[in-house]
N, C-alpha and C positions, 0 to 999 in steps of 0.2 A: 503608343498603341496603334496597331494596324487598324484600318477602317473598312467596314462594310458599307455598301451603298444600296439600302433597300429601295425598291421601286414603288413610287407613288404614281398612280395612273394619270394624274393631272399635274400635281404641284412641281414635278421635276422640271418641267419646261415653263410653267406659268410665271415663275418668279425670276427667270433669268432671260427675259425677253429684252432684246436690244431695241430701244425706242428710236425709230427713224425720225429725225428732226426736219428733214427737207424732203418733200414729196414732189414728184414730177407732175406736170400739168395733166397728164393722162390719168394718173391715180386720183387726182382731185376730181376730175369729171366723173370717174367711176363711182367714187365715194359719195358725191352729191346725188347721184342717181339711186343710191341704195336707200330703201325705205327702212323705217325702224323695225319692220318685221324680220329683217335679216340680222338683227343684233345677235341672236343666240347662235346662229351658224358662224358668224364672224368671231364670237368669243371662243367657240370650239376650235377655230383655226388659230387663235391667239394673234390675230391681225390687229394690233393696237393702233397702228397708224390709220387704218381705215375707220376704226371706231372713233378716233379723234375727229375725223372729217365729218362723220355722221352727226356727232354731238354738236359740232360747230355750226352745222346747217339747220339745227332745230332749236326753237325756243320752248323750254319746258312749260311755260305758262300758256302756250297756245295749243297744247296737246290734250287729248282726252285722257281719262284715268288709265286705261290699259296701255296707251303709248307712253304715258309718263313712267309706268313701271319699267318698260323696256329702256327708256332714256336713263333712268337711275341705275338699271342693271349695267348699261354700257359705261356710265361714269364710274361705277364701282369697280368694274373690270380694269379700267384705265388706271385708277388710283392703286389697285393691287399691283399693277405692273411696275409702278414707281415707288413701291413700298410705303405709300401713304395709308397705313393700315387703318387708323382710326376713322378717317373720313371715308375710306372705302367701305368700312363696316356700316357707317351711317347711311350711305347711299344704297347699299344692299338691303338694309332694313326698309328704306322707303320703297324700293322696288317690290319687296315682298308685301308691304302694306297696301300698295296700289293695285295689286294683281289678283285676279281670280283664276288665272291659268296655272294649273298644277305644275307644268314643266318650268314655268318662270320661277315659281316658288322653290322648286327643287334646285334649280341652278343657283338662285340667291343663297339658299341654305348651304349648298356645296361650297361656294366661295367663302361664306362666313366660317364654316368649319375649318377650311384651310387657313384662314386668318387666325383662328383660335389656336391652331397648332404651330403657327409661325411667330406670333407676337404675344408674349405672355402678359403684356400690359392690358390687353383687351379682357375685360371681366365678362365672360359669357358663360352660358350653360350648354356646352356642346351636346350633352346627352339628349336634351329636348330636340335639338336640330336633327340628331341622328335618328331618333324615333320617328319624327315627322317625315323625313325623307324615305325611311323604310316603308312607312304607311303609304306614301304617294306612289312609290315604285310598285308596291303590291297592288294598289288600286288600279294603276294603269297597266298592270301586267306586262311591264317593260323589262326584259332581262338585263339590258345594259344598265338601266337605272338601278335595278336591284343589286347588281354587282358593285356599282359605285357606292350605294348606301351601306352595304355590308362591309366595304373596305374600312370605313371609319370605326365600326365595331371591332374589326380585327386590329386596327392600328392602336385603339385604346387598350386592348389586352396586351399588346406588345409593350406599350409604355409602362403598364403595371407589372410586366415580367411574367404574365400568364401565357407562356408560349404554347402550352397544350391547347388552351381554349382558343387562342388565335389560330392555331393550326386547324382546328375543327371548322372554324368559320371559313378559312381559306379553302378547305376541301369543298364546302358548300358552294363557294364562288366558282371553283373548278367545275363542279358538276353542272352548274347553270351554263357556263361557257360551252361545255361539251354538248349539252342538250340543245342549245340554240345556235350551234356552229359559229360562235363568236371567237374568231381566230386571235385577234389582238388581245382581247380580254383573257383568253386562255394562256397566251404567252406571258402576260404580266402576272397572272395569278400563279402559274407554275414557278416563275422566278421567285415570288414571295414564299412559296412553299419550300423551295430549296433553302432560302435564308432561315426560315423557321426551323427546319430540320437541323441546320447548322447551329443555331442558338441552343438546341437541345442535345448537341453532340451526337445526333443520329447521322453519322457521316456517310453511310452507304446511301441512304435516301437522299441526303443533300447532294451527293455526287451525281446520282441518277437525274435529279431535276435540273441541276446546273448544266450538265452535259447536254441534255435534251433541249434546254432553253437556249444554250449557246448556239446549237445547230439551227434553231428556229430563227434567231436574229441574224445569223450569218446569211441565211437564205434571203432575208429582207434587205441585206446590205446596209444596215443602219450602223454606222461606225460608232456613234455615241453609245448606243445600247450594247454593242459588241464589247466596247471598252469596259462598261460597268459590269457585264457578265464575266469577263476575263478577270477583273479585280476580285469579285466574290469567289470565283472558282479558285483563284490563287490563295485566298484566305483559308479555304477548306483544305487545299493541298498542304499548306503549312501546318494545319492542325493534325494531319495524318502523316507528317514527316517527309513529304515530297517537296523539299524546299527549293531545289534547283528548278523543278517544273513551275513552281510558283514564281520564281524570279523571271523565267522566260515569258510567262503569261502577262505579268505586270509590265514588263518592258514593251511587249507587243501592244498592250492597252495604251501605254504612254505615247507610243508612236502613232496610234490611230487618231488621237485627239490633239496632235501637235498643232493642227491648223484650226482647232475649235476654240472659241472664246469662252472657255469654262475654267476659270482660275481655281475654283474650289475642288473640282475633280482632279485637275492637274497637280495641285499641291498634295491632295490625299494620296495620289498614286506615287509621288516621289517618296512620301513617308513610308508607304507600304513596301516599295522596292528596297528602301534602306533596311527595313526590318527583315525582309526575306533574304537579302544578301547576308545579313548578320547570321540568320538561322542556318544558311547554307555554308557558312564559314568563309565567305568572300569578304574579309574585313576591309580591305583597301577600297573595293567598289562600294561597300556600305558607307564608308566615310565620305566618299564623293557624293553619294546620293543624299546623305544627311545634310551636307553643306548646301546642296541645291535646294533641299526642302526648307532649311532655315532661311535662305535668301528669298525664296518665293513666298514663304509665309510672312516674312517681314514686309515684303513688297505689298502683299495683299492687305496686311494690317495698316501699312502706311497709306495705301489708297483709300481705305475706309476712313482713316483719321483725316486725310486731306479733304475728303468729301464732307465730313462733319465740320471741319474748320471753315470750309467754303460756305456751308449753310449758316454757321454762326456769324460769319463776316457779313453775309447778305442781310441777316436779320439785324445785325448791329448797324449797318449802313442805313437800312430802312428806318430804324429807330432814330438815328441821327438826323435824317432828313425830316422825319416827323417833328423832331424837337426844334429844328431850325424854323420850319413852317409855323410851329406853335409860337415861337418867340416873335416872329414877324406879326402874327395875328394878335398876340397879347399886347403889342404896343398901342393898339387902338381900343383896348379894354381898360376897365377900371382896375385898381390894385386888387380888389377882391376877386374879380374874374381871373386875373393872372394867377393868383394863388390856387384857385380851383383847377385851372387848366394844368398847372405844373404838377399838382397832386394826381390828377388823372393820368398824365404821362408817366409819372413815377410808378403808379399802380400797374400800368401796362408793361413797363420794363420789368418790374418785379414779377409779374405773372409769367412773362416770357422766360425769365431766369428760372422760376420754379418749375415751369414745364420742362425746360431742358435738363434741369437737375433730376427731375423724376424719371425722364427717359433714360438718363445715364444710370440711375440706380436700378431701374428695371432690367437694363442690359447686363449689369453686373450680377443680378440675381439669376438671370437666364444662364450666364456662363458658369456660375457656381453649380446650378442644377445639372448642367451638361457634364461638368467635371465629376460630380457625384455619381451620375449614371454610368460614366465611363469606368469609374472605380469599381462599381458593382459588377459590371461586365467582366472586368479583369479578375475579380475575386471568384466569379462563377467559373471562368475558364480554368483557374487554378484548382477549384474543387472538382471540375470535370476530369482534369488530368490526374488528380489523386485517385478518383474513382476508377479511371481506366487502369491505373497501376494495380489497384486492388483486384479488379477483374482479371488481369493478366496473372496475378499470383494465384487466384482461385483456380483458373484454368490449368495452370501448371500442376497444382496439387491434385486436381481431378485426373490429369493424365498419369501422374505417378500412382494414384490409387488403382487405376485400371491396369497399369503395368504389374503392380503387385498381385492383383486378382488373376491376371494371365499366368504369372509365375506360379501362384498357388495351384492353378488348375493343371498346368503343363508339367511342372517339375515335382512339387511336393505331392500333388494328387497322384501322379504316376508312381512315385516312390512308395506311397502308402498302399496303393493297390498291389504292387509287387510284394511288399512285406506281408500284406493280408493273405495273399495266395500262398506264400511260403508257410505261414503259420497254419493255415487251413490244411495244407498237405501234411504237416507234421502231426497235427491233431488226429488225423485219420490213421496214422501209423503208430501212435503211442498207445501202449497197453497199460502203463502205470496210471492209476486213477489220479494220484496227486499231481503228477506232471501234466496230465491231460487237462486237469482243472485250471492249472496255472496258464497253460497255452490258450485255453478257451477265454479266460479273462483278458489275456493280452490281445486276442483276436477281437473281442468285443470292444476293447479300448481303441484299437486301430480303426475298426469299422466306424465308431462314433466320430473319431477325428477326421476320417475321410469324408463322412457326410457333412460335417461342419465346413470343411475346406471347400467342398463342391458348392454348398449353399452360398458361401461368401462370394465365390467366383461368379456364380450365376446371377446373384443379386446385382453385381456390377454391370452385367451385360443384358439386363432385362428389357431395355427399351429398344424397339426396332429402329428408332430414329436417333439413337444416342450419339452416333459419330458426327452427324451434321445438324441435328435439331430439326424442328418443323420448317423453319424458314429456309435453311440450307437445302433440305430435301426437296422442298417445293421449287426452289431456284434451279436445282439440278434437273428436276422433271421438266420445267419450262425450257431449259437449254436443249434437252433431248428432243422435245417437240419442235422447237424453233429450227433445229438442224434439218428437219424434214422439209422446211420451207413451204408447206401447204398452209400453215397458220402461224401467226406470231403471238406469243403469250408473254405478258409482262406481270411481274409480281411486285406489288406495292404493299408495304406494311408500316405501321406506326403504332406506338403505344404498347407493343408486346415486350415485356421485360424478361422473358425466358423463365417465368415461374409456373408454367403449366406442367401438370403431371404427365408421366409417360403415357398413361391410358388416354388422357385428353388430347395430347399431341397426335397420337395414332388415330384416334377417332376423327379429329379435324382433317388429317391428311387423307384418310379414306374417303371422306365426304367430298373434298375438293378434287381428288383423283377421279371419282366417278362423274362429277360434274364436267370435268375437262374431257373425259372419254365421250360423254354425250355430245358435247360441243363439236368434237372432232368427227364423230360418226354421223351426226344428224343435222348440224346447223349450217354447214357449208360456209362457215365464217372465215374471214381473212385475219381478224384480230380478236384477241380475248384478253381480259384483265382479271387478275385476282387481287382483291384489296382486303387486307386483314387489319382490323383495328382493335387494340386492346383497351378496355376500360377497367374501372375498379371492380365491377361486379359481373361483367360479361365480355365475351369476345364476339365481334361482328365480322361476318364474312360476306363479301359481295363479289360475285362472279358475273362478268358482263361479256357479251359478244355482239358482233355486228352481222350476225347470220340471218337465216330466213325467218326465225321465230316460229311460233305455232299457236294453235287455238287451245287455250287451257281446258275447254270443255272436252277435248279429245285426248286428255292425258292417258286414259286407260287403254287407248288403242294405238298410240304413236310409237310405242316400243322404246321410249327414252329411259325407262327404268327409274323415273323420279319417285315412284312409290318406295323403292328400296332405300333411296337417299333420304326420303322423308322419315322412314323408319329409323335410320341411323340418327337423324336429328332428334327425333322424339326420345330415343334411348338416352340421349344426353340432356333431356328435359329442355330442348331448344325449340325454336319456331322457324318456319321457312315461308317466305313470300315470293311469288313469281310475277314479274312484270314483263309481258311479251306481246308483240304485235307482228303479224305477218309482214315480212320484208323489212322489219324495223329492228330486228335483233331481240335479245333476251337479257334480262337482268334478274338474278336470283339473290335475295338477301336472306341471310341466316344469322340468328342470334343464339349463342350458347351461354347459359349462366355459368359462373365460376364458383358458385356456392350451392 
């Protein structure tokens, strides 16, 4: 199954750090000069080598309580980097217990939540850590920390398969990034938005965010991020049938990371290229890439096995040396002491074996859970494809019904009108009462039939937006406005399932049209956004611009026509809120109930 690579704002790089074993003398001097106060900045840079030097040059027993917290935070980060998860978690707990600094507690919680998502054997309650970090971020009023804390709530909903809830949280993170001009956080959040739209088969929205996000990372010239974006864009292209474009993007991504030391991404790309080549009908090329994938995957697994064997051998040799030393010591002890010593060594060896066996069993459980999650994703994809086929069939039936209505109006309606006129003419010229009565009955019957045909035809064409729907009509309106190049308008929608009545669609369109007219005439804005969100019981509309704004108290005199818009909203039993400041733009939020 082809693989997506969702973006985690920290864990993507934190667990793939290459540990530098030999440092130059200059680096040692710099590290020795670094105080413990610099630990948090160094952790944010993932400079594990420098952290090792700082820890080496401090004795934890000589430190005060706050410095001990930073010391354990550093050792926890170092152990995370070498996948010593259990001891890392213990050190992070110590850091949290020793500190009164909210930011230190937040970082310790952040690491522990990453560990809980990476190592299933850690029995933790991540919900409590998530709530605590959200509280800290809110108390400190720090938008960056707020986005980090909300990320784990989003990630939890993704794991549970609640993609709509995860998407709502992601939109909150996007708004925080925009409001505080956090460029990197906005890039990361919009990438996750694209992936969430993909999971829900909302292909147009997914394509919008993926293409925008790819342009952002290309501008930053980050080859690793570009490769990840190209991979996910290719998965979307396969879903909508653009298989050759998917092949080209995946091969470009593979070329970008050829000098990167990232085996997992490289192996994943090989599998995705093979799947895309198969979908495109390039079977010979697909076989070549499948063979490369199998070879690389085996190599990766053999590397893991070799590392595990090396660790086992080290532990075995250590146990052997301990046993030899114990035997030498036992020669000078009584027989009773020898027995106690041997029993103790046996207990140690048994404990080590039990620990290794438990780790292996936990790893098997994790692999089984991952396989089950993969199976569920595949089943969801099949269901989505089946629903898409049903939608296509319904669309075809609707087109056929409209064609029949048109034929009724143009052909049969015209013929009935002509027949009615002929009978009407004969009625006027007939003098025989009996014949005249028969003709009048025939006339009445034709007239009723014509009325029914006309009503059927008109009923099929009653919606002003029937040809394109609300979203299509809004996108056409935005395209016409954008062609003028005085302002750029984007339309973003999610959760709208096309179940709005014709009158509701028309009412929403007129409201948005008037809001855009106000923006163009009065705001002097360069950019505007229309965001429509569908919920179970209401529709939410948000129209934003980066224009001049206005003073709400002067609404009656500024000529923007907001009173007429408010009247339309009230006629639909809705509510409208205005958030505006001079020189800071305007945001108008409208909610319309569906019941």
